[in-house]
Structures are given as structure tokens and as C-alpha cells.
C-alpha positions as CSV (number, residue, x, y, z in Angstrom):
1,X,10.9,-113.1,-42.5
2,X,9.7,-109.6,-43.2
3,X,10.4,-106.8,-40.7
4,X,7.8,-104.0,-40.5
5,X,9.1,-100.5,-39.5
6,X,7.1,-98.7,-36.9
7,X,7.0,-94.8,-37.4
8,X,7.2,-92.7,-34.3
9,X,4.8,-89.8,-34.5
10,X,5.5,-86.6,-32.6
11,X,3.3,-86.0,-29.5
12,X,0.2,-83.8,-29.9
13,X,0.6,-80.4,-28.3
14,X,-1.2,-79.9,-25.1
15,X,-4.6,-78.2,-25.4
16,X,-4.6,-74.5,-24.6
17,X,-5.2,-73.5,-21.1
18,X,-8.6,-71.8,-20.7
19,X,-8.6,-68.3,-19.1
20,X,-11.2,-67.8,-16.6
21,X,-12.1,-64.1,-16.7
22,X,-14.9,-62.6,-14.8
23,X,-17.7,-61.0,-16.8
24,X,-16.7,-57.5,-15.8
25,X,-13.2,-58.0,-17.3
26,X,-14.7,-59.4,-20.6
27,X,-16.9,-56.3,-20.9
28,X,-13.9,-54.1,-20.3
29,X,-11.7,-55.8,-22.9
30,X,-14.4,-55.7,-25.5
31,X,-14.9,-52.0,-24.9
32,X,-11.2,-51.2,-25.3
33,X,-11.0,-53.0,-28.7
34,X,-13.5,-50.6,-30.3
35,X,-13.1,-47.3,-28.4
36,X,-10.4,-45.5,-26.5
37,X,-11.3,-45.2,-22.9
38,X,-10.8,-41.6,-21.7
39,X,-10.7,-40.8,-18.0
40,X,-11.0,-37.4,-16.5
41,X,-7.5,-36.0,-15.5
42,X,-7.1,-34.8,-12.0
43,X,-5.7,-31.3,-12.1
44,X,-3.4,-30.2,-9.3
45,X,-3.1,-26.5,-10.4
46,X,-4.4,-24.1,-7.8
47,X,-7.0,-21.5,-8.7
48,X,-5.7,-18.1,-9.8
49,X,-5.1,-15.6,-7.1
50,X,-7.5,-12.6,-7.2
51,X,-5.5,-9.4,-7.6
52,X,-6.5,-6.3,-5.5
53,X,-8.7,-3.9,-7.3
54,X,-6.5,-0.9,-8.0
55,X,-9.0,0.9,-10.3
56,X,-8.5,4.6,-10.0
57,X,-11.9,6.0,-9.0
58,X,-10.9,9.5,-7.9
59,X,-8.1,12.0,-8.5
60,X,-7.0,14.8,-6.2
61,X,-4.1,17.3,-6.5
62,X,-1.8,18.8,-4.0
63,X,0.4,21.9,-4.4
64,X,3.5,22.1,-2.2
65,X,5.3,25.3,-1.4
66,X,8.0,26.8,0.9
67,X,7.4,29.8,3.1
68,X,10.8,31.4,3.9
69,X,9.4,33.9,6.4
70,X,7.4,31.5,8.6
71,X,10.1,30.8,11.1
72,X,11.3,34.4,11.3
73,X,8.0,36.2,11.9
74,X,5.3,33.6,13.0
75,X,2.7,36.2,11.9
76,X,0.7,33.9,9.7
77,X,-1.8,33.1,12.5
78,X,-3.7,29.9,11.8
79,X,-3.3,29.8,8.1
80,X,0.0,29.0,6.5
81,X,-1.7,29.3,3.1
82,X,-1.5,33.1,3.5
83,X,2.3,33.1,3.4
84,X,3.3,36.4,1.6
85,X,6.5,35.1,0.0
86,X,5.5,31.6,-0.8
87,X,7.7,29.7,-3.3
88,X,5.9,26.9,-5.2
89,X,7.7,23.6,-5.3
90,X,5.2,22.0,-7.6
91,X,2.0,20.0,-8.0
92,X,1.3,16.3,-7.7
93,X,-1.8,14.4,-8.9
94,X,-2.9,11.4,-6.9
95,X,-5.1,8.5,-8.1
96,X,-7.2,6.9,-5.4
97,X,-8.3,3.2,-5.2
98,X,-11.9,3.8,-4.2
99,X,-13.0,0.2,-4.9
100,X,-10.4,-1.4,-2.7
101,X,-10.7,0.9,0.4
102,X,-13.7,3.2,0.0
103,X,-13.7,4.6,3.5
104,X,-10.0,5.6,3.5
105,X,-10.4,7.2,0.0
106,X,-13.6,9.0,1.0
107,X,-12.0,10.5,4.1
108,X,-8.9,11.5,2.3
109,X,-10.9,13.1,-0.5
110,X,-13.0,15.0,2.0
111,X,-9.8,16.3,3.7
112,X,-8.6,17.6,0.3
113,X,-11.9,19.0,-1.0
114,X,-13.8,20.2,2.1
115,X,-15.0,23.7,2.4
116,X,-11.9,24.5,4.4
117,X,-9.5,22.2,2.5
118,X,-8.4,20.7,5.7
119,X,-4.9,19.7,4.5
120,X,-4.5,23.1,3.0
121,X,-2.0,25.3,4.9
122,X,-0.5,22.4,6.9
123,X,3.1,21.3,7.2
124,X,5.0,18.4,5.8
125,X,6.0,16.9,9.1
126,X,8.9,14.6,8.3
127,X,11.1,13.6,5.3
128,X,13.1,10.4,5.1
129,X,15.3,10.8,2.0
130,X,15.1,7.9,-0.3
131,X,12.1,6.5,1.5
132,X,9.0,8.6,2.2
133,X,7.6,11.9,3.6
134,X,4.7,12.4,6.0
135,X,2.0,15.0,6.3
136,X,-1.4,15.4,8.0
137,X,-0.3,15.3,11.6
138,X,-3.2,16.4,13.9
139,X,-2.9,19.2,16.4
140,X,-3.2,23.0,16.4
141,X,-3.7,24.9,13.2
142,X,-1.5,27.7,14.4
143,X,1.4,25.2,14.4
144,X,0.7,24.1,10.9
145,X,-1.1,20.9,12.0
146,X,-4.4,19.4,10.8
147,X,-7.7,19.8,12.4
148,X,-10.1,17.3,10.8
149,X,-13.9,17.6,10.8
150,X,-15.8,15.6,13.3
151,X,-18.2,14.3,10.7
152,X,-15.6,12.0,9.0
153,X,-16.7,8.4,8.7
154,X,-14.9,6.2,11.3
155,X,-12.4,4.1,9.4
156,X,-13.0,0.4,10.1
157,X,-10.8,-0.6,7.3
158,X,-7.8,-0.4,9.6
159,X,-8.7,-3.9,10.9
160,X,-9.6,-5.5,7.5
161,X,-7.0,-7.8,6.0
162,X,-7.8,-6.8,2.4
163,X,-6.8,-3.2,3.2
164,X,-3.2,-4.4,3.6
165,X,-2.8,-6.4,0.5
166,X,-0.8,-3.8,-1.5
167,X,2.8,-3.0,-0.7
168,X,5.1,0.0,-0.9
169,X,6.9,-1.4,-4.0
170,X,8.3,1.8,-5.5
171,X,8.2,5.6,-5.3
172,X,4.9,7.4,-5.5
173,X,2.8,5.0,-3.3
174,X,0.2,6.8,-1.2
175,X,-0.7,5.2,2.1
176,X,-2.5,6.0,5.4
177,X,-0.1,6.1,8.4
178,X,-0.8,3.5,11.0
179,X,2.5,2.1,12.3
180,X,4.3,5.3,11.5
181,X,1.6,7.6,12.9
182,X,3.0,10.2,15.3
183,X,-0.1,11.9,16.6
184,X,0.0,12.7,20.3
185,X,-1.4,10.1,22.6
186,X,-4.0,12.5,24.1
187,X,-5.3,13.2,20.6
188,X,-5.6,9.5,19.8
189,X,-7.6,8.9,23.0
190,X,-10.3,11.4,21.9
191,X,-13.5,9.5,21.1
192,X,-13.9,11.5,17.9
193,X,-10.3,10.8,16.7
194,X,-9.9,10.2,13.0
195,X,-6.5,9.2,11.6
196,X,-5.7,11.4,8.6
197,X,-1.9,11.3,8.5
198,X,-0.6,10.0,5.3
199,X,2.8,9.4,3.6
200,X,4.1,9.2,0.0
201,X,7.1,7.0,-0.8
202,X,9.8,8.9,-2.7
203,X,11.7,6.0,-4.2
204,X,13.8,4.9,-5.9
205,X,13.5,1.6,-4.1
206,X,10.7,-0.1,-2.2
207,X,9.9,0.2,1.5
208,X,9.0,-3.4,2.5
209,X,9.1,-2.5,6.2
210,X,6.0,-0.4,5.7
211,X,4.0,-3.3,4.1
212,X,1.2,-4.9,6.1
213,X,1.2,-2.1,8.7
214,X,-0.1,0.9,6.6
215,X,-3.0,1.1,4.2
216,X,-2.0,1.7,0.6
217,X,-4.9,3.6,-1.1
218,X,-3.4,5.4,-4.1
219,X,-0.4,6.4,-6.2
220,X,1.1,9.4,-7.8
221,X,-0.1,9.9,-11.4
222,X,1.7,13.1,-12.1
223,X,4.6,15.0,-10.4
224,X,7.2,12.4,-9.4
225,X,9.8,15.1,-10.1
226,X,8.1,17.1,-7.3
227,X,8.3,14.1,-5.0
228,X,12.0,13.9,-5.8
229,X,12.5,17.6,-5.0
230,X,10.7,17.2,-1.7
231,X,12.9,14.2,-0.8
232,X,16.0,16.3,-1.4
233,X,15.1,19.0,1.1
234,X,17.6,18.9,4.1
235,X,16.3,17.7,7.4
236,X,17.3,17.9,11.0
237,X,19.6,15.0,11.8
238,X,21.0,14.6,15.4
239,X,24.6,13.6,15.9
240,X,25.6,10.3,17.3
241,X,26.2,11.6,20.8
242,X,22.8,13.3,20.9
243,X,21.2,10.0,19.9
244,X,23.1,8.2,22.7
245,X,21.9,10.7,25.3
246,X,18.4,10.5,24.0
247,X,18.4,6.6,24.1
248,X,19.7,6.8,27.7
249,X,17.0,9.4,28.7
250,X,14.3,7.2,27.2
251,X,15.7,4.2,29.1
252,X,15.4,5.9,32.4
253,X,11.9,7.2,31.6
254,X,12.7,10.8,30.9
255,X,9.7,12.1,28.9
256,X,11.8,14.8,27.4
257,X,13.4,12.2,25.2
258,X,10.2,11.8,23.2
259,X,9.8,15.6,22.8
260,X,13.4,15.9,21.6
261,X,12.9,13.2,18.9
262,X,9.8,15.0,17.6
263,X,12.1,17.4,15.6
264,X,14.2,14.7,14.1
265,X,13.8,14.3,10.3
266,X,11.8,17.5,10.0
267,X,12.6,19.6,6.9
268,X,14.8,22.6,7.6
269,X,12.5,24.7,5.3
270,X,8.9,25.4,6.0
271,X,7.4,23.0,3.4
272,X,3.6,23.0,3.4
273,X,0.5,22.1,1.4
274,X,-0.5,25.4,-0.2
275,X,-3.5,24.1,-2.1
276,X,-5.4,20.9,-2.7
277,X,-8.7,19.7,-4.3
278,X,-10.3,17.3,-6.7
279,X,-9.3,16.8,-10.3
280,X,-12.3,16.5,-12.5
281,X,-12.0,14.1,-15.4
282,X,-14.4,13.1,-18.2
283,X,-13.8,9.4,-17.5
284,X,-13.2,9.1,-13.8
285,X,-12.6,5.3,-13.7
286,X,-9.3,4.2,-15.2
287,X,-7.9,0.7,-15.9
288,X,-6.4,-1.0,-12.9
289,X,-2.7,-0.4,-12.4
290,X,-0.7,-1.9,-9.5
291,X,1.4,0.7,-7.6
């Protein structure tokens, strides 16, 4: 009897599972096999901040002098510029930012170049060594104070945010006094009042406490050595006991306290603006330069 061997064959593999893809996916896959899909990238970078326009549009000069005989004789009448024994301290040249604050610059230039040279013959009111000095306080000409013309343009830039973008970052910054202005209240209440008091920082460091409260409208181009000499002039400094008495007098409402403080930080020498005017240049507009 013949026995027949039966061969056992391996089972067939199962048929592949069909993928059911929507037509949109098929189109997408076919596109990616031939070309690289590029999608626009979303940028999170913020747009660049626009810097204030500090182009120098005008230049003016100021000469500073000391009059030794002023306090002794008081015979100069209404014009300190006629001091017979004037001692020149030096000249500074100021560059003005006329594109940034045109009204402030126009009024300041008019005060320097007017027919009377309104800043000419007026005192430097206060000096804060290592910080700044102030000039242009309004009042009586016979007291070395400024009497501005009534035809100055009313300065509306004092309420514009862009006028306060620049800071007092170093020595030689020129700004219009707002928070530091010490004009008398009765003068400020005059309907024709124009603020023309200004200050120049002396350095060497910044004065951040002045930022955002006073209008920076120029900088010193020449004469920082003169600014340093002005900063070194001795000033009236009250003693600690005098300060305490003054604080108490102010607390109880004694008006004499304010009058007493008016002489604090004043230079012990008669420092004044002996001359001022415009500097004519061939190319009046210079490249921007932050103060």
C-alpha cells in the first residue's frame, strides 16, 4: 500500500488594507511630492520706534560775563550789559531742534535775536552744581530779569506729548523750564504771559528727575568748558538750622518762607548774559544728533 505525502503550504498573506482618504488629502499629498509647500511666516517683531527729530535747524550764541561792581554800586540802571568792569566768562553756541518743537525754538531765537536782545543784560538766576543752571526769569529789567515782548507766539507745545520725548541725559542739554519755573505767580496769571525761562544741564551725569516735565529743545555745540566754569561758581547755601526754620515757617503759612528761599542757590557773583544772537552758517541744517 502506497502512502502519499501531503505538503502543507504556508497561508497567503492577507490582502492590504485600503486607505480611504478624502480627495482633498490626495491632492495635498500629490502636491508635496513634486513641490515644497511654503507658508508665510508670522512675524512677532514690533515695528521700529520712530526716533525724535533732533536735526539742528538754528544756532544761537550766548556770552556770559561777571560784573564785579553790580552789587556795590547798583548804578547800571536797567541794562546790566553796560557794566563798566565786565569780566568775560566765555561763549557757548547752542543748536536748536526746530523740527521737533518749532514754537519753543522760534520764541527762544526771538529772545536772543530781537532788536533789544531780550536775554541780553539779564542775570543767571540759579546754579545747581553738577546738575544745571537757570536763566530767563521774568520780572523787572532793573533787577536783571527778563521782559519778553508781547508778540511772542503762545507756546501750545507745553501740552503736546512729543515735546517731552527727549531727556536730560548728559551735560549741555537745553530745555524750557516748566516744572522748575520760578516766575512769580502774579506774572504767570497775566493773560499775555510767555514762559521764556530756560536751563542748561552742566553734567557730568544725567538729570532724570527733569525728564517728562521740561521741554528739551537744543544742546550745546561749543563751549562745554564755559558751562563747567559756570557750574563751579559758588552759590548761596543756607545752613541746616536755617532750612529747618524755613520749613517750619512754610508749614504755618508764613509767606516770608518763600521769599527767603528765593535767594537760595543764587550765584555769589553777578553772572549775566552779556550778549546773544544768531550764528549764521552756510548749511543751517545738520544731521540729527541725540542730546
